[in-house]
C-alpha positions in Angstrom: -12.2 9.7 -17.8 -12.2 8.4 -13.6 -10.2 5.7 -13.1 -10.6 2.8 -10.5 -6.9 1.9 -8.8 -6.6 -1.5 -7.1 -3.2 -2.9 -5.1 -3.9 -6.3 -3.8 -1.1 -8.1 -2.3 -2.4 -11.7 -3.6 0.0 -14.5 -1.8 0.5 -16.2 -4.4 -1.3 -15.5 -7.6 -1.6 -19.6 -8.5 -3.5 -20.0 -5.1 -5.4 -16.8 -5.4 -6.9 -17.8 -9.0 -7.9 -20.7 -7.4 -9.8 -19.0 -4.5 -12.3 -15.9 -6.1 -9.8 -14.1 -7.7 -11.4 -13.5 -10.8 -14.9 -12.8 -9.0 -13.2 -10.0 -6.5 -11.6 -8.4 -9.7 -15.0 -8.4 -11.8 -16.6 -7.4 -8.4 -14.2 -4.1 -8.0 -13.8 -3.5 -11.8 -10.4 -2.0 -11.8 -8.8 -0.2 -14.5 -5.2 -0.7 -12.9 -4.9 -3.9 -10.6 -1.5 -4.0 -9.3 -0.2 -7.3 -7.9 2.4 -8.4 -5.0 3.9 -11.3 -3.8 2.4 -13.0 -7.3 5.2 -15.6 -6.3 4.9 -17.2 -10.2 6.3 -16.7 -13.7 3.7 -15.6 -16.1 4.3 -19.2 -17.8 3.3 -21.3 -14.7 -0.3 -20.1 -14.9 -2.9 -21.9 -16.5 -6.4 -21.1 -17.4 -5.1 -18.2 -19.8 -4.0 -15.7 -16.8 -0.5 -15.8 -17.7 -1.7 -13.5 -20.7 -5.3 -12.4 -19.3 -7.6 -10.8 -22.2 -8.8 -7.5 -22.2 -5.6 -6.7 -20.0 -2.1 -5.5 -20.8 -0.5 -6.7 -18.1 3.7 -6.2 -17.1 5.1 -8.9 -15.1 8.0 -8.8 -13.0 9.0 -11.7 -11.0 11.3 -12.2 -8.9 14.6 -14.0 -10.2 14.1 -16.9 -6.9 11.4 -19.0 -8.0 8.3 -19.1 -5.7 9.5 -15.6 -4.3 8.2 -11.9 -3.9 6.9 -10.4 -7.7 5.0 -7.7 -9.0 2.9 -6.9 -12.0 0.7 -4.5 -12.9 -2.4 -4.7 -14.8 -3.8 -2.6 -16.9 -7.1 -1.7 -19.3 -5.6 0.1 -22.1 -1.8 -0.2 -23.0 0.7 0.6 -20.5 4.8 1.0 -20.9 7.6 0.0 -18.7 9.2 3.2 -17.3 11.8 0.9 -15.1 12.0 -1.8 -12.4 14.3 -1.8 -9.2 15.8 0.9 -8.0 18.4 1.9 -10.5 20.1 -1.6 -10.0 19.3 -5.5 -10.0 16.7 -5.7 -7.6 14.0 -8.0 -8.8 10.6 -8.9 -7.9 9.9 -5.9 -5.8 9.6 -2.5 -7.7 7.5 -2.1 -11.3 7.3 1.3 -12.7 5.3 1.7 -15.4 3.0 4.7 -17.5 -1.0 4.1 -17.9 -2.8 7.5 -19.8 -1.2 10.6 -17.7 0.1 8.2 -14.3 3.5 6.8 -14.0 2.7 4.0 -11.4 5.1 2.1 -9.1 4.4 -0.8 -8.0 6.0 -2.0 -4.9 6.4 -5.0 -2.5 8.8 -3.8 0.6 10.6 -6.5 2.0 9.3 -7.5 5.6 11.8 -8.4 8.2 9.9 -10.3 10.4 11.6 -13.8 9.8 15.5 -12.9 11.3 17.7 -10.0 12.3 19.1 -10.8 8.5 15.8 -10.0 7.1 15.1 -6.7 9.2 18.6 -5.4 7.8 18.0 -6.4 4.4 14.1 -4.8 4.6 15.7 -1.3 6.0 18.4 -1.5 3.4 15.6 -1.4 0.9 13.5 1.4 2.8 16.6 4.0 3.0 17.1 3.3 -0.8 13.4 3.3 -1.7 13.0 7.1 0.5 15.7 8.4 -1.8 14.5 6.6 -5.3 11.1 8.1 -4.7 11.9 11.8 -3.6 12.2 12.6 -7.5 9.2 11.0 -8.4 7.2 12.9 -5.2 8.5 16.5 -6.6 7.3 15.4 -10.4 4.7 17.9 -12.1 3.2 14.7 -13.5 0.8 12.9 -11.3 2.6 9.2 -9.8 1.1 6.7 -8.0 3.1 4.5 -5.4 0.5 1.5 -4.8 1.5 -1.7 -3.0 2.9 -3.3 -0.2 5.0 -1.5 2.1 5.3 -3.7 5.2 4.9 -0.8 7.9 1.8 0.5 10.0 2.3 4.1 9.7 0.6 4.7 13.3 -1.6 3.8 16.0 -4.6 3.8 14.1 -3.1 1.7 11.6 -3.1 -1.3 13.6 -5.5 -3.5 16.2 -2.7 -3.4 19.1 -0.3 -0.9 19.1 1.0 -1.6 22.6 1.6 -5.2 21.7 3.4 -4.8 18.5 5.6 -1.9 19.6 9.0 -4.4 19.4 7.5 -6.0 16.2 8.7 -5.4 12.5 6.7 -3.5 10.6 5.5 -1.2 13.7 9.2 0.0 15.2 9.8 3.5 15.8 11.8 3.8 13.1 10.2 2.4 10.6 7.1 4.2 11.9 9.1 7.4 11.3 10.9 6.5 8.0 6.7 6.4 6.6 6.8 9.7 8.2 9.4 10.7 6.2 7.8 9.2 3.1 5.0 11.4 3.0 7.2 14.6 4.3 9.1 13.9 0.9 6.2 14.8 -1.1 3.6 11.9 -0.9 0.2 11.7 0.3 -1.9 8.8 2.0 -4.7 8.8 0.2 -6.6 6.7 1.6 -5.9 8.0 5.6 -6.5 11.5 4.0 -9.9 10.3 2.9 -11.4 8.4 5.3 -9.7 10.5 8.1 -8.2 9.4 12.1 -9.6 6.1 13.3 -9.0 2.9 13.9 -8.9 1.0 10.5 -9.2 -0.1 7.8 -7.3 -2.4 8.0 -5.7 -4.0 4.8 -3.8 -7.3 6.4 -4.7 -10.1 8.9 -2.6 -12.6 11.0 -3.7 -16.1 10.4 -3.9 -17.0 13.8 -6.3 -16.4 16.7 -9.3 -15.6 14.7 -8.0 -12.0 13.9 -9.5 -11.9 10.3 -12.8 -12.9 11.9 -12.4 -10.0 14.9 -10.9 -7.2 12.2 -8.0 -7.4 13.8 -5.5 -6.4 11.6 -2.7 -4.0 10.5 -2.8 -1.5 7.8 0.3 -2.4 5.8 -1.3 -1.8 2.4 -1.1 1.7 0.9 -2.0 3.7 -2.4 0.3 7.2 -2.5 0.1 10.1 -3.9 2.1 13.0 -5.2 1.0 16.3 -5.3 -0.2 16.3 -9.0 -2.8 13.2 -7.1 -3.9 14.5 -4.1 -6.8 16.8 -4.9 -8.2 14.2 -7.0 -9.3 11.4 -4.9 -13.1 10.6 -4.9 -13.1 7.4 -2.8 -10.8 5.5 -1.1 -11.8 2.2 0.7 -10.5 -1.7 1.7 -12.4 -4.3 0.4 -12.3 -6.5 2.8 -13.9 -9.6 1.7 -10.8 -10.2 -0.5 -8.8 -10.5 2.8 -11.1 -13.1 4.5 -11.5 -15.6 1.1 -8.6 -15.0 -1.7 -5.2 -13.5 0.4 -4.5 -13.0 4.1 -4.4 -9.4 2.6 -7.6 -7.3 1.1 -7.6 -5.3 -2.0 -7.6 -1.5 -1.6 -9.4 0.3 -3.9 -8.8 4.0 -4.9 -11.7 5.9 -7.6 -9.9 9.3 -9.3 -11.5 12.0 -10.5 -11.9 14.1 -13.4 -9.7 12.9 -16.8 -6.9 10.7 -16.8 
């Protein structure tokens, strides 16, 4: 049957559930919901959100409280393939299997706060590129979804000239993204909507960036060759980035039987 996959950096799930998170999930009706920056342990969630009815949920929180964290929700059973990049990294990569799909939920570190943070980000990027290459080559369908904290091209950022020295749009980061795609991944939303500015998925809280749609596209759905020909639709649910998080949900509809 067809499948709808949604990826969303919720910028703190406890805060998001108090700001229309449930309304957007109900509106979008995903079969798979892949969340990043949950910043919570499931037992900290109130109102049944730690074990929401109607969902199979796998949590992969960071060991540091209130930091990072990813979680994958599916409408039918899933099982864990692995976490991290073959190491002890927590709250960044969660790999599960659902129906025919292998789902990789990833929250790549930000490098904007300091040189040390940028160095940690680039180390993660290097390891992720090598780790994901075997998945790209798989005969089984694989989707990478999440916040990769890189705007790949000038179409993916409102002000490329003013941000050419900003973490997330540095030349070598963009080259890394090109290398990632060349290793066997397709940028499913970009290939569906074609060239042109946007659609963006993250907006700063400064300067009315969200109201004026002056954003970055840093949230992605990537597919290997076994997925790439099955896209029915792909879009950004921008409203979710205006009232729940500083990121909007990114939506992928797959045709065929999954």
